[in-house]
N, C-alpha and C positions, 0 to 999 in steps of 0.2 A: 504494500500500500504506500502511496505517495502522499505526503502531507504538504500543503502549501499554506503558508501563513499570509495574512493580509499584507504584510510588509513586502512580500515577494511578488504580489500581484498588483502591478501598477500599470494603468493604461494611460498613455499620453492623450492629449487632446486630438492629435492627428489620427491615432489609431481608433479612437472612439468615433471620430467623424467618418473615417473610412468604413467602419463597421456599419454605422447608421446609413450611409449612402447606399451600400450594397443591400442592406435590409429593405430600405424604401424602394429601390429599383426593382427588387424581386417581388415585392408585394403590390406594386402598382404597374406591373408589366401590362402593356396594352395587348389586347387580343382582337382578332377580327370578330365582327358581329355576324351572327347567323340570321338569315332572313328566310321567310317562306317565298315561294314564287310570287304570290300575290303582293307581298310587301316590296319585293324587288321591282315588280311591274309598276307599282305605285310610285316608287322613287324615279324610275325611268320616265314616267309621265310628268312628274311634278318638279323634278330637280335636274340641274345639269350634272350628268354622270358620265363616267367612262366605263363601258361594259367590256370585260376582259374574258375571252374564251381561252382556257388554258389547255385545251386538247391539242393533239397533233394537227398539222396542216391538212392532212388527208381527211381527218374527222371534221374539221372546220368546213372543208369544201363540200361535205355531204349535207350540211345544213347547220345554221347558226342563228343566233338572235340578231335581228336587224340592227345595224350600227355597231356591232361588236368588233373589237380588234382581236386578232389571233396572236397570243403570246404564250406558247407552250410552257407548261409547268417547269420542264427541265431547263428552260432558257432564262428563267427569272433569276437575275443576279444584278449586280451593279452595272455590268456591261449592257444588259438588255433594257435598262430603265430609260433610255433615250426615247423609247416609244410611248412613255407614260407622261402625263402632265405633272404638275407640281405636287408636293407632299400633302397639300391640303385638299386635293381633288377627291371627289367621291368615287371610289372604285367598287364596281360590282363584279364579282368573280364567279364563274361557273365552269363546269366541265360536262362529262356525260352522266356520271352517277353521284358525284359529290366528294369523292375521295381526293382527287387531284386539286379540286378547288379549295378544299380545306388546307392542303399543303401549301398551295400557292398564296392563299390569303395570309397564312402565317408568315411566309417569307416576305411578303410585301410590308407587313407590319414591322418585321425585324429591320427592313430597309428604311424605315422611317415614315411610311405613309400613315396618316392619322385617321382616315375614314375608309376603312376597308370592310366590305360586306361580302359574305359568302352566301350565295343562295342555292348551292347544291348543283344539281345536274339537269341536263335536258330531259332526262327520263321523267322528271316531275314537272316539266315546264308545259303548261297547257295553252300558252299563247303562241303568237306568230313565230315561225322559223323561216329563214330564207336561204337560198343557195347562191345569192348574188355576191359579188366581190365585197371584201370588208370595207368599212367606212374609211 
């Protein structure tokens, strides 16, 4: 057994500040917001949004939400962000079933985007889909 007396346990102001900063950043980590298709459709109708389809280009070509841009999940990184607007833009993310959109939305939040919404996949999307070229 190890015994430590109070005299041996001293925390400097810097170490306390560092501990507190790490604790606060972990407890206030931002996460993407999950939306239903109806909620996503309402945002598309009422707000300026960027719709991001994170499926592969061949899947995108088979049909996508009108106005969506194709940014495959595996390409989302600092180098792919030129295709996206500023960090304050409203980003609506989807894929086929919801798995890749959840991953992509989490990556976008980690990259600093503040308004990221994941509305799952096209399998649950009851609204219009197009095969026309992306916006």
